[in-house]
C-alpha positions in Angstrom: -11.5 8.0 12.6 -9.4 11.2 11.6 -5.7 11.5 12.5 -3.8 14.8 13.4 -0.5 15.5 12.3 1.8 16.3 15.2 4.6 18.8 14.3 8.2 18.6 15.4 10.5 21.8 15.4 13.2 19.8 13.2 12.9 17.2 10.7 9.8 15.4 9.6 6.5 15.6 11.0 6.0 12.9 13.7 3.0 10.5 13.3 0.1 11.1 15.8 -0.9 8.4 18.3 -3.9 7.4 15.8 -1.8 7.4 12.9 0.9 5.2 14.7 -1.7 2.9 15.7 -3.3 2.6 12.2 0.0 2.0 10.7 0.9 -0.8 13.2 -2.6 -2.4 12.4 -1.9 -2.3 8.8 1.7 -4.0 9.1 -0.1 -6.5 11.3 -2.7 -7.2 8.9 -0.2 -7.6 5.9 1.9 -9.9 8.1 -1.1 -12.0 9.0 -2.1 -12.3 5.3 1.2 -13.7 4.4 0.9 -16.2 7.3 -2.5 -17.2 6.2 -1.2 -17.9 2.8 1.5 -20.2 4.4 -1.2 -22.2 6.1 -3.3 -22.5 3.3 -0.7 -24.3 1.2 0.4 -27.8 1.9 4.2 -28.0 2.2 5.9 -30.1 -0.2 7.6 -33.2 1.0 10.6 -32.4 -1.5 11.3 -29.2 0.6 10.9 -27.0 -2.7 7.8 -26.5 -4.9 5.0 -25.3 -2.7 4.8 -22.1 -4.2 3.3 -23.9 -7.4 0.2 -24.3 -5.3 -0.2 -20.4 -5.7 0.1 -20.7 -9.8 3.7 -19.7 -9.8 6.1 -21.8 -12.0 8.7 -24.3 -10.9 11.9 -22.6 -10.1 13.9 -21.8 -13.3 17.3 -22.4 -11.9 16.6 -26.1 -11.0 15.1 -26.4 -14.4 18.1 -24.8 -16.3 21.2 -25.7 -14.0 19.8 -28.3 -11.4 20.9 -25.8 -8.8 18.4 -24.3 -6.3 18.0 -20.5 -6.4 18.5 -18.3 -3.0 14.8 -18.4 -2.2 14.2 -22.0 -3.1 12.1 -23.6 -0.3 10.8 -20.1 1.2 7.2 -21.1 0.8 7.6 -24.5 2.1 9.7 -23.2 5.1 6.9 -20.7 5.7 4.4 -23.5 5.6 6.3 -25.8 7.8 6.8 -22.9 10.4 3.3 -21.7 10.5 2.5 -25.3 11.4 5.0 -25.5 14.2 7.1 -27.8 12.3 10.4 -26.2 12.8 13.0 -29.0 11.9 11.2 -29.3 8.6 11.1 -25.9 8.1 14.9 -25.4 8.5 15.6 -28.5 6.1 13.5 -26.6 3.6 15.1 -23.1 4.0 16.7 -21.8 7.1 16.3 -18.2 6.1 12.6 -18.9 5.4 12.1 -20.3 8.8 13.7 -17.2 10.3 11.7 -14.7 8.0 8.4 -16.7 9.0 9.3 -16.6 12.7 10.0 -12.7 12.3 6.7 -12.1 10.5 4.9 -13.8 13.3 6.4 -11.6 15.9 5.7 -8.4 13.6 2.2 -9.6 13.4 1.9 -9.8 17.3 3.8 -6.5 17.7 1.7 -4.7 15.3 -1.6 -6.0 17.0 0.0 -5.0 20.6 0.8 -1.4 19.1 -2.6 -1.1 17.6 -4.3 -2.1 20.8 -2.1 -0.3 23.4 -0.1 2.2 21.7 3.0 0.8 22.9 6.1 1.3 20.8 8.6 -1.1 19.9 10.6 1.8 18.1 13.7 1.1 20.4 14.1 -2.4 18.9 14.5 -1.0 15.3 17.6 0.8 16.4 19.6 -2.2 18.0 21.4 -2.5 14.7 22.3 0.1 11.9 20.9 -0.5 8.4 24.5 -1.5 7.2 24.7 -4.1 9.8 21.3 -5.4 9.2 22.2 -5.6 5.4 25.5 -7.4 6.2 23.5 -9.9 8.7 20.8 -10.5 6.2 23.2 -10.9 3.4 25.3 -13.5 5.4 22.2 -15.4 6.3 21.0 -15.5 2.7 24.3 -16.7 1.5 24.6 -19.3 4.3 20.9 -20.6 3.7 21.5 -20.7 0.2 24.7 -22.8 0.5 22.8 -25.1 3.0 20.1 -25.6 0.3 22.7 -26.3 -2.4 24.4 -28.9 -0.3 21.1 -30.6 0.4 20.1 -30.4 -3.1 23.5 -32.0 -4.2 23.1 -34.8 -1.4 26.0 -33.7 0.5 24.0 -33.2 3.5 
């Protein structure tokens, strides 16, 4: 399949319909690969540590300071989310649950674009990049705080 480059008068060249669909298919395949890994691992009952099934080491923050890192519980949350166990996913890592749900939507959206050519471009411009950065940063800090309180037995 050969894709033509579409020229525009000002700015960068626009992607052809074929290139846009292939890009969407690639994004969808990458998303499905991540979700497949989450399905292959068994979520840890402790809410953290599922990543060790992938050959990764135990979190150094917990070993060194008895404090979870900002991403502690992400793999566990993804594993619960892909199984539809949303309360368990939230308790493992709230941001991990949200990212897994977003990845599910990205995978579906990518397939829709690859098959039909429909563009979700308008949804990408709802918030400016600086607002997205602030929102993601706030969610990361809130999730990390939640995880620390949970780890310390406050919640």
